DSSP file (Angstrom, degrees, kcal/mol; ACC not computed):
  #  RESIDUE AA STRUCTURE BP1 BP2  ACC     N-H-->O    O-->H-N    N-H-->O    O-->H-N    TCO  KAPPA ALPHA  PHI   PSI    X-CA   Y-CA   Z-CA
    1    1 A M              0   0    0      0, 0.0     2,-0.2     0, 0.0     5,-0.0   0.000 360.0 360.0 360.0 133.4  104.6   88.6  108.3
    2    2 A R    >   -     0   0    0      1,-0.1     3,-1.6    47,-0.0     4,-0.3  -0.582 360.0-114.8 -88.8 157.0  100.8   89.3  108.2
    3    3 A E  G >  S+     0   0    0      1,-0.3     3,-1.4    -2,-0.2    -1,-0.1   0.824 116.3  61.0 -59.2 -31.5   99.1   90.6  105.1
    4    4 A I  G 3  S+     0   0    0      1,-0.3    11,-0.5    10,-0.0    -1,-0.3   0.695  90.3  70.4 -72.9 -15.5   98.4   93.8  106.9
    5    5 A D  G <  S+     0   0    0     -3,-1.6    -1,-0.3     9,-0.1    -2,-0.2   0.587  78.6  94.5 -75.4 -10.3  102.1   94.4  107.3
    6    6 A I  S <  S-     0   0    0     -3,-1.4     9,-0.4    -4,-0.3     3,-0.1  -0.656  83.4-114.8 -83.9 138.2  102.5   95.1  103.6
    7    7 A P        -     0   0    0      0, 0.0     7,-0.2     0, 0.0     6,-0.1  -0.251  42.2 -78.6 -71.6 162.4  102.3   98.8  102.6
    8    8 A C     >  -     0   0    0      5,-2.8     4,-1.7     1,-0.2    31,-0.0  -0.334  32.4-145.9 -59.3 131.5   99.5  100.2  100.5
    9    9 A S  T  4 S+     0   0    0      1,-0.2    -1,-0.2     2,-0.2     0, 0.0   0.676  96.3  53.7 -75.0 -16.3  100.0   99.4   96.8
   10   10 A E  T  4 S-     0   0    0      3,-0.1    -1,-0.2     1,-0.0    -2,-0.0   0.891 133.7  -3.0 -83.0 -43.4   98.5  102.7   95.8
   11   11 A C  T  4 S-     0   0    0      2,-0.1    -2,-0.2     0, 0.0    -1,-0.0   0.517  88.7-114.6-132.1  -9.6  100.6  105.1   97.9
   12   12 A G     <  +     0   0    0     -4,-1.7    -3,-0.1     1,-0.3     2,-0.1   0.464  64.0 144.2  88.0   0.1  103.1  103.1  100.0
   13   13 A T        -     0   0    0     -6,-0.1    -5,-2.8     1,-0.1    -1,-0.3  -0.407  60.0 -97.1 -72.0 148.3  101.5  104.1  103.4
   14   14 A E        -     0   0    0     -7,-0.2    28,-0.2    -2,-0.1     2,-0.1  -0.467  44.4-122.7 -64.8 133.8  101.4  101.6  106.2
   15   15 A L        -     0   0    0    -11,-0.5     2,-0.4    -9,-0.4    25,-0.2  -0.423  15.4-142.4 -79.0 153.4   98.0  100.0  106.4
   16   16 A A  E     -A   39   0A   0     23,-2.9    23,-3.1    -2,-0.1     2,-0.4  -0.946  16.6-125.5-115.3 137.2   95.7  100.0  109.4
   17   17 A E  E     +A   38   0A   0     -2,-0.4     2,-0.3    21,-0.2    21,-0.2  -0.669  35.8 176.3 -82.4 133.8   93.7   97.0  110.5
   18   18 A R  E     -A   37   0A   0     19,-2.6    19,-2.8    -2,-0.4     2,-0.5  -0.936  28.5-135.5-132.8 156.2   90.0   97.7  110.8
   19   19 A V  E     -A   36   0A   0     -2,-0.3     2,-0.3    17,-0.2    17,-0.2  -0.970  30.5-179.0-110.4 124.7   86.9   95.8  111.6
   20   20 A V  E     -A   35   0A   0     15,-2.7    15,-2.6    -2,-0.5     2,-0.2  -0.902  30.6-108.4-124.8 152.0   83.9   96.6  109.3
   21   21 A F  E >   -A   34   0A   0     -2,-0.3     3,-1.8    13,-0.2    13,-0.3  -0.566  25.0-129.1 -74.3 140.3   80.3   95.4  109.1
   22   22 A T  G >  S+     0   0    0     11,-2.6     3,-1.3     1,-0.3     7,-0.2   0.772 108.2  66.6 -63.0 -24.6   79.7   93.2  106.1
   23   23 A A  G 3  S+     0   0    0     10,-0.4    -1,-0.3     1,-0.2    11,-0.1   0.737  97.9  55.0 -65.0 -22.0   76.6   95.5  105.3
   24   24 A D  G <  S+     0   0    0     -3,-1.8    -1,-0.2     2,-0.0    -2,-0.2   0.386  84.1 109.4 -94.4   2.7   79.2   98.3  104.6
   25   25 A L  S <  S-     0   0    0     -3,-1.3     4,-0.1    -4,-0.2    -3,-0.0  -0.440  80.8-116.4 -75.7 154.8   81.1   96.3  102.0
   26   26 A P  S    S+     0   0    0      0, 0.0     2,-0.3     0, 0.0    -1,-0.1   0.556  96.4  46.0 -71.2  -6.4   80.8   97.4   98.4
   27   27 A V  S    S-     0   0    0     -5,-0.2     2,-0.5     0, 0.0    -2,-0.2  -0.947  92.3-103.3-132.7 155.2   79.2   94.1   97.4
   28   28 A E        +     0   0    0     -2,-0.3    -5,-0.1     1,-0.2    -6,-0.0  -0.655  36.4 178.5 -76.3 126.1   76.5   92.0   98.8
   29   29 A T        -     0   0    0     -2,-0.5    -1,-0.2     2,-0.3     3,-0.1   0.700  35.2-129.3-103.2 -23.0   78.1   89.0  100.6
   30   30 A G  S    S+     0   0    0      1,-0.3    36,-2.5    -8,-0.1     2,-0.3   0.505  76.9 104.9  81.8   3.3   75.2   87.1  102.0
   31   31 A W  B     -C   65   0B   0     34,-0.3    -1,-0.3    -9,-0.1     2,-0.3  -0.838  57.4-149.5-117.0 154.6   76.9   87.1  105.4
   32   32 A R        +     0   0    0     32,-1.3     2,-0.3    -2,-0.3    32,-0.3  -0.805  54.7  42.9-119.3 163.3   76.2   89.1  108.5
   33   33 A G  S    S-     0   0    0     -2,-0.3   -11,-2.6    30,-0.1   -10,-0.4  -0.791  88.5 -51.9 107.9-149.2   78.5   90.4  111.1
   34   34 A S  E     -A   21   0A   0     -2,-0.3     2,-0.3   -13,-0.3   -13,-0.2  -0.915  39.4-164.5-133.2 157.3   81.9   92.0  110.8
   35   35 A V  E     -A   20   0A   0    -15,-2.6   -15,-2.7    -2,-0.3     2,-0.4  -0.924  25.9-108.2-136.2 159.8   85.2   91.2  109.1
   36   36 A R  E     +A   19   0A   0     -2,-0.3     2,-0.3   -17,-0.2   -17,-0.2  -0.727  38.4 173.0 -91.0 138.1   88.8   92.4  109.3
   37   37 A V  E     -A   18   0A   0    -19,-2.8   -19,-2.6    -2,-0.4     2,-0.5  -0.895  31.5-124.7-133.5 166.5   90.2   94.5  106.5
   38   38 A A  E     -AB  17  47A   0      9,-2.9     9,-3.4    -2,-0.3     2,-0.4  -0.975  33.9-173.8-111.7 127.0   93.4   96.4  105.9
   39   39 A E  E     -AB  16  46A   0    -23,-3.1   -23,-2.9    -2,-0.5     7,-0.2  -0.959  24.5-127.8-127.7 141.1   92.8  100.1  105.1
   40   40 A C     >  -     0   0    0      5,-2.8     4,-1.5    -2,-0.4   -25,-0.1  -0.745  11.1-157.2 -86.0 122.0   95.1  102.8  104.0
   41   41 A P  T  4 S+     0   0    0      0, 0.0    -1,-0.1     0, 0.0   -26,-0.1   0.689  89.8  49.2 -71.0 -16.7   94.7  105.9  106.2
   42   42 A S  T  4 S+     0   0    0    -28,-0.2   -27,-0.0     3,-0.1    -2,-0.0   0.922 128.8  11.3 -88.5 -49.6   96.1  108.2  103.5
   43   43 A C  T  4 S-     0   0    0      2,-0.1    -1,-0.0   -30,-0.0    -4,-0.0   0.547  93.6-121.2-111.3  -8.0   94.3  107.2  100.3
   44   44 A G     <  +     0   0    0     -4,-1.5     0, 0.0     1,-0.2     0, 0.0   0.501  53.5 156.6  84.6   2.6   91.4  105.1  101.6
   45   45 A A        -     0   0    0     -6,-0.1    -5,-2.8     1,-0.0     2,-0.4  -0.340  29.2-148.7 -61.7 144.5   92.3  102.0   99.6
   46   46 A R  E     -B   39   0A   0     -7,-0.2     2,-0.4   -31,-0.1    -7,-0.2  -0.959  11.8-167.3-123.1 137.2   91.0   98.8  101.2
   47   47 A Y  E     -B   38   0A   0     -9,-3.4    -9,-2.9    -2,-0.4   -39,-0.0  -0.932  13.4-142.1-124.2 146.4   92.5   95.3  101.1
   48   48 A Y        -     0   0    0     -2,-0.4   -11,-0.1   -11,-0.2     5,-0.1  -0.921  17.6-138.7-114.7 108.2   90.9   92.1  102.1
   49   49 A P     >  -     0   0    0      0, 0.0     4,-2.2     0, 0.0     3,-0.5  -0.180  29.3-106.1 -59.4 158.2   93.2   89.5  103.9
   50   50 A R  H  > S+     0   0    0      1,-0.3     4,-2.8     2,-0.2     5,-0.2   0.857 120.5  56.6 -54.8 -39.5   92.8   85.9  102.9
   51   51 A Q  H  > S+     0   0    0      1,-0.2     4,-2.3     2,-0.2    -1,-0.3   0.901 108.1  48.2 -62.5 -38.5   91.1   85.0  106.1
   52   52 A T  H  > S+     0   0    0     -3,-0.5     4,-2.6     2,-0.2    -2,-0.2   0.913 111.5  49.1 -67.5 -42.6   88.4   87.7  105.3
   53   53 A V  H  X S+     0   0    0     -4,-2.2     4,-1.7     2,-0.2    -2,-0.2   0.915 112.6  48.4 -62.4 -42.4   88.0   86.4  101.8
   54   54 A A  H  <>S+     0   0    0     -4,-2.8     5,-2.9     2,-0.2     6,-0.5   0.906 110.9  51.1 -62.5 -41.6   87.6   82.9  103.0
   55   55 A Q  H ><5S+     0   0    0     -4,-2.3     3,-1.0     4,-0.2     5,-0.4   0.923 112.1  45.6 -62.2 -44.8   85.1   84.0  105.6
   56   56 A L  H 3<5S+     0   0    0     -4,-2.6    -1,-0.2     1,-0.2    -2,-0.2   0.772 109.6  55.6 -69.5 -25.6   83.0   85.9  103.0
   57   57 A A  T 3<5S-     0   0    0     -4,-1.7    -1,-0.2    -5,-0.2    -2,-0.2   0.491 119.8-110.0 -84.4  -4.4   83.2   82.9  100.7
   58   58 A G  T < 5S+     0   0    0     -3,-1.0    -3,-0.2    -4,-0.4    -2,-0.1   0.660  87.7 117.0  87.1  16.4   81.8   80.6  103.4
   59   59 A R      < +     0   0    0     -5,-2.9     2,-0.3    -6,-0.2    -4,-0.2   0.260  65.1  65.5-100.2  13.3   84.9   78.7  104.0
   60   60 A S  S    S-     0   0    0     -6,-0.5     3,-0.5    -5,-0.4    -2,-0.0  -0.968  70.2-142.9-132.3 148.7   85.2   79.9  107.7
   61   61 A S  S    S+     0   0    0     -2,-0.3    -6,-0.0     1,-0.2    -1,-0.0   0.234  74.8 103.5 -95.6  15.6   83.0   79.2  110.6
   62   62 A G  S    S+     0   0    0      2,-0.0     2,-0.3     0, 0.0    -1,-0.2   0.762  89.2  15.3 -69.8 -25.8   83.4   82.8  112.1
   63   63 A T  S    S-     0   0    0     -3,-0.5   -30,-0.1    -8,-0.1    -3,-0.1  -0.887  74.3-124.7-139.4 171.4   80.0   84.0  110.9
   64   64 A R        -     0   0    0     -2,-0.3   -32,-1.3   -32,-0.3     3,-0.1  -0.884  33.9 -97.0-118.1 150.3   76.8   82.6  109.6
   65   65 A P  B >   -C   31   0B   0      0, 0.0     3,-1.7     0, 0.0   -34,-0.3  -0.280  54.7 -88.2 -58.7 151.0   74.9   83.3  106.4
   66   66 A R  T 3  S+     0   0    0    -36,-2.5     3,-0.1     1,-0.2   -35,-0.0  -0.357 115.6  28.7 -59.7 140.3   72.1   85.8  106.7
   67   67 A G  T 3  S+     0   0    0      1,-0.3     2,-0.4    -3,-0.1    -1,-0.2   0.301 100.0 101.0  90.8  -9.1   68.8   84.1  107.6
   68   68 A E    <         0   0    0     -3,-1.7    -1,-0.3     1,-0.2    -4,-0.1  -0.909 360.0 360.0-109.5 136.6   70.5   81.3  109.5
   69   69 A G              0   0    0     -2,-0.4    -1,-0.2    -3,-0.1    -3,-0.1   0.422 360.0 360.0 100.7 360.0   70.8   81.2  113.3
């Protein structure tokens, strides 16, 4: 089971996987590019899978920090 397969904890609706730009996240991450999130189409709640959190924390090689590369 993938993390996105879990229903929204706010309203119980099935989550949709989306790719968002890190510049559109509610916090400055220091990373550029895009990441996968799980978003509720009903209430708008957003969830961050472990892989995304690891990527934003710098533990994944999927993106590079801003200013590098």
